[in-house]
N, C-alpha and C positions, 0 to 999 in steps of 0.2 A: 504494499501500499504507500509506503514512504516513497520509493523509486516511481511510481505512479504519478505520485502529487507533484514531484522532482521535474519527471519528463514532463508534464501538465503546465509547470510554472516555467519550464525553459521553453516552452513553444509562445511563437509570435502572438502579440495579443490580440489581433485579427483572428488568426487560427482558434484561439480563446475564445473570445466572443462569439463566432460560428459552431464551434463545438458546443458552448454552453446552450445556444438556441436549439440546436439540433437534438441535443438530449432533453431539453425541457420538452422540447415539442413531441419529442419520443414517449416521453413518460407520460404526457399529457394523451397521446393520442392512445397510448397501451392502456391508460387507466380507464377512459371513456370505450375503447372497442371493449374492453373483456366487460364493462358494466353493460354495456350492450347485448353482449352475447348472452350473460346472465339472467338480463332481462327479458329477453324473447324465449329462451328456454323456460324460464318461469311460466310465461305465458303459454307456450305451446303444450309443457305439461300440465297446466290448469286445464287446457281444452280437452286433453286426453283425460285426465281424471275425473272431468264433468261428464265427458260419455261414458266411463265406467260406471259413476255413481247411477247413470241413467240407466242404462242396461242391467244393473243391479237390483236399481227398484223395480223394473217394469218384469223382471223372471222369476216368477215365483216357483219355488220349489216343492213338489208333491213329496207326501211322506211315502209313495211306492217307488218314486222315482230315487229317492236318496239310499230308499232300502236295496234296492237294486242294484245301483251303482257300488255301493258299499260292501255288497256280496260279491260284486265282480271285480274286486281292486284286489290288484293292481290290474289295470287294464293296458294294452299295445296301443301305442301309439295311433293315431289316427291316420288313416291316408286316402288319398284322393279315390274314388271309387267305391268308399266300402257304404256310401249311403248316396241317395237320390239327389239331385240337385246341384248348385253350388256351394262349393267348399266354404265353412264359415269363417268369419273374419275374427272372431271374439275366441278366446281360449276360456272353457270352463270346467272346472274340476274342484272335488272334495279333496281337503287335507285334514289329517288326524293330529291329534298330540300326541302320540306316541308313536307316530311311523312316519319315514322318510318319503314312501311311494305316494305319489297323489290318487286320485280315484276320478277317472276324467270320465264326462258324459260323453260316451263316444260318439253319439248321434248329431251335437251341438258345440263340440268343441273342435279348435281349429288343431290343436295339439296337445301336446302336456307341458307343462312348467313345471320347473323344478322347486321343491319347497324348500324353504329356509325357516328359522327361527322365528321369525316375526309372523310369520303364518301357524306356527304351531302354539306361540304365545297366545294369538287371538282364537284359536280352537278351544285351548285350555280355559278362556276366558269365560266363555259362555254368556257374554252380553251382546245382544245385538248393536248396542250403541257403539263400540270398538270396532274399528276400522284401521285398516295399514295401507297407504299407498306406498311401492317401492318400485325400483327398476330390478327385474327381473330376468332370466336365463331358460328358454326351452331347451328339452332335450335335445334337439338338435342345432343349437347353438345361436338361435334367434333372440335378438334382445327385444324387452317385451314389458310394458308397463302394468304393474299387478296392484288390484285391489282384495284385499282378503277381507270377508266379515264374519261372524257366529252365523253358521248353519241354521237357519228356521225354517221348519217344513208348514205346509200349507196341510189343510182338510183334515180329515178323521186321524186323532192322535196325532195332531201336530204340534208344534212348539221349538224351542232351542235343542237342536241335537247337540247330547252330550260329546264335549272333545272333539267337535268336529267342526270346521270352516268351510266357507265355499270360498272358491276364488274364480275371479275376471279377470281375463287379462288382455290388453290390446299390444298389437306389434309397432315398434317404435321405429321401425325402417323409415318410413318418411319423415317422421318428427328426426332423428339423427340425420338424414340426408340433408333436411333442410337447415339444421345446425351446422352440419358441415361446411354447407355453402355459404351460408354467413361467417364461419370462422376465416374460409377462404379469402372472399370477399371484403370482411375487416382488415385482414392480414395483409390484401395487396393496396388496400386504401392505407391503412398503416404506414405502408414499407413508401407508397408515395409521398406519404405526407412527410416523413422523416427526411427523405431525398429533396423534396421541397423548401424544408425546414432549414435544413444545410446550406441550400442555396440562397435561400432568403435571407439566413443569419450571416452568409457572407456578405451579399449585399449590405445589409444593415451594416457592418461591422465596418465596410470599408466607407460607407457613406456617414456613418457617424463619427468616424475617426479621422475623416478629411480635416476639420478643424484642428485636431490636435498633430495632424501632420504639417499643417501649416505653422502651428504654434513651434514644433520642434524644428523645421526650418528655419524658423524667424531666431530659435535660440543657437541652434547650430552657428547660424549666420552671425549673431554677435560675437560668440565665442571665437570665430574664425576670424573676423575682422576688428571688432571689438568698434564697432559700428553703432552706438545707442541711439540713434534716430529711428529705428526701425520700428513699425506698429503695427500690428496685425486688426484687419477689420473687425467688429465686433458687431454680431446679429443676433438678435434676440435677449432673451434672459434666462439659458439654461446656465448648466455648471458650463460649460464650453465658454460659454458666452462670460462668463464669470470670470474663467481661467484667463481668459483674452485680456479682458479688463486689468487684472492682477499684473498680468506680464507687462503690458503697458504704463501702468502705473509704475513699475518696478523699473521699467528703462528710463523713464521720465524722471523717477526719483535718481538713479545712477547717473542719467546724463547732466542732472541739476548738479548732484554731487561732484561730479568730475568738473563742470564749469566753476563752481566755487573753490574747489582745490586749486584748479588752474589759476581762477582770478588770485585767489591768497597767495600762492606762489609769487606772481606778477606782482602784486601789491607788496608783500614782504620784499621782493628783490627792488623795489623803486623804495619804499622807507629806509631799508638797509644802506642803500647807499648814500644817501646824505651823511649820516654821523660817520661811516667808513670814509668816505672822501675827506671831509673834514677832519678826522683823525688821522690819516694819511699825510695830508697836506700840514699838519702842525708837527708831526713827528719827523718829515721830511726835514721840516725849517730845523727842528731840533741835531736830527742827526751832521746835516751840513755845517751847520755850526761848530760840530764837534771837531769836522774831518778839514774843515779849511782855518779853525782856531779864531774865528772872528767870534767873539762873545757876544752874546744876545742882552741887551741890558736887562737888569734883574726886573724891570717892572713889566716889559715883554716876556721874557721868560716866564713870570709868574702868571701872566695873562695866558700863555699858552699852556702851560700846565695844567691849569683851571679848566682851559678849554677842553683838554685831553680828556680830564676827568670826568668833565660833563659827559662829553660825546660816549664814553666809557660807562658813564651810569646809563645815558639814554638806550645806549644799545643793549646793556643785560636787562633793562627793562621790558624794549621792544621783544628781545628774546625769551624771557618770561610769558610775556602776553601770547605769542606765537604759539609756544609750548600749550599754554593753557588753552588755546582756540582749537589746535590742531587734535588734542586728544577728543574721542568719540562722548557722547553725554554719560554714557554709563562707566565709563573709564575715569571720567572726571569728577565723578562723586565720590565723598567721602561718606564716612556712617552718617546716617540722619538720625538727628535726634532733637529732644527740646532745647529749645536757643531763647534767651530771654531780648527779643529783638530790641527792646528800649535798653538793653545793658550795649548791646552791639552799639546801637547807635551812638550813646554818651563816647565808648570807646573810641569811634571813630571821629568824633566832635575833639576829642582831646589833640588827636593827631594832627586836626584840620588847624585847629589854635595854633599848634606849635608852626604849621606851614605859611599861616596867615596871620601873623601878630598884630598886624595893623588893621585887622578886619574887628568887627563885633561880630560875635556870635550870639543869638538868641534861641534859648530851646524851651520846648513843652514837650514831656516825654512822658505818655501815659504807659504801663505796665501792659505788654502785649507778647504772647508766647507763640512762636510757630515752630513747626520741624522742620530743619533742612541742615545743610552741610556747615557748621559754626564756620571754618575757615574761609569758606567761598563768600558767604553772607559776611562776614568783615570784610573783605577784600571789596565788593560791591560797593558796602556804605560809604568806604574811604574814598574810591573812586567818582562817587556820585558828589562828596564834598570836595574833592579835590578839583572836579568842573567849577563848582561854586567858588572856589579860593583864587582859582584862576581868571575867571571873566568879573571878577569883582575888583571896583576900582578902591584904593587906599583909602579907608573910612566909612567904607560900606558897612551894612548888615548883613547878616546870612541868618534868616530864621529856619529853625527846624522843627516841626510839630508831629508829634506820634499819636494820633486818636484812632480806637475801632480799628486797628491794623491797619492804619493808612499812614504811611511816612510821606512829607510834604517836605522838602528842601526848595527854601527861595533864595534867590540872590538877586543884587540888584546891577547888575550887569548889562550890557548893551542888549541881551535878550537874542534869541535866535529867529530869523526870519521865516516867514509861513511855509514859504516854499522849499527850505531847507530841512523842516521837521522831518518829513518822511524818511529823512535820509540818515538822521545821527545816531541811529543804531546798527548802521553797514559798518562791516570790517575796514579801516583805514581810512573811512570817510571822516573829511574835515573841513570845516566851514574856511571860506577865502578867508577870513579876517582872523583867523584863528592858527593859521599854518606856519606865522613866525612865531608862535609859542610853543614851549615843549610838547612833546607829546607824540604820541603815536595813530592816534586814532582808534585805539582798540578796547578804549575802558570802558565806552557805554555798550559796545557788544560781549563783554564779557558780564556785565551789570545786567544787561537783558537775561543772557543766558543762565544767572545764578537766579534770577527771579523767576523764571519760567520753570526751570527745574525744581523749584520749591513749590509751585503751584498757583504764583501771583502773577501779576500784571506791573509793568512799568511805563510810564506814557511822561513827556515833555510839553509843556505848554507855556504860552507866553504871559506874563503875570501883569496885572493890573499897574499901571505906572512906571513900565518897565523891569526887565527883569527875565527870569526863567523860572518856573515851577518845574521841580523834578516829583513826581506820585509814584510812590511804590505800596502795592496792595499786597498783602501776603493773608493767607486764611491762617487762622489760629483763635487764640481765648486769651481773655483778659487773666485768667488765672490758671498756673502752670497744672498739668495733670496731675493724679495721686501717682507716687512710686508705684511702679508695679513690684508686687511682694515675690 
């Protein structure tokens, strides 16, 4: 059996579908044909039984005939010519409870039927209501249908004859011939049906798998050429259509991911070029000074060293941001735990005060607890406040509020033009007015990613009277959840 299953699994899908259809139809046809044959057989036997019952009711037994027949028992089989007139069709005889030899009514019976235990049981019962229908055999090997009833004599001294049954039988030659013809016809029809089912199954398999063939060709084309622009036409709403839509969505997502990757590489190369060029220029100046022996004035040398340090810091920050964004979402997440958002915001405020000592910070932070990765959330808060520090003029206020899970950071800087707002969370995007300021253009992208991973939302909007609102909404609660035991 395991070998058959392995061979079946090794067959092509078309062949398996065709074979399964053929087998299913064959089983169905076999069940229907068998049921049909048994139903017809039951109907034909019921008709024969009705005839036998009618003959037995219409054939009274006289006491003298029974006595004479029992005295002459056993009798030789009746043969043509022993009596005048046509040969009888029915078999008519007596059976005794203690004897295997039947007692035939020679002038009225077509022959002799073999007696079996059912007949002797009816003879012993002595009950006229007891009767038995069975298939039997004559002494010359013919199949007959037999009705056995207790023998009841009519006339003087009549009544139930003790230990004696009367047997009526009818030949089954025509019935069996009809059943054999029906069996042959059903077998022929079943064979044609199975062959037709095999052909239909193969056609259905080919037709049904045609969309799968297109999908297979498309997958092989993508694997061979890496062409992610391939799309499969979708027709209908069946499983194949769903599979085609899923494939199209997958290739579109892969194409988008590859485009973003290429764009990230191009943007990273562009952003890295500026600090690297400046760093190279400054180092070449220092190296030339050493080679030529012409000392650079101390003030200029300090400026060059400060510039080198700043460029290296900017380069390290850029590389860190690139590493953060290059990792998949699942890989970039640390363990999630309950974090006090108001404490994270307060810690970010302390760092912002150090970076903007000339600014005035006002805060109103209500308790709020969220489930997030703490380090990433702290970095996001710092990036949002760094933007506020970077674009706020000296002496301006930076307002930070946290109410009901919504953190708002408002600065009084120049604001963001409305046409630039859709681009602020794009990687490496920087406003034309901010390109002279330090930064890589990745900070808000990292903030948006962190907030989305925590199930929240972030948006930037113009503030009334000038400046920008940064609104971060995170799901959580005003009280920490109870510690698990």
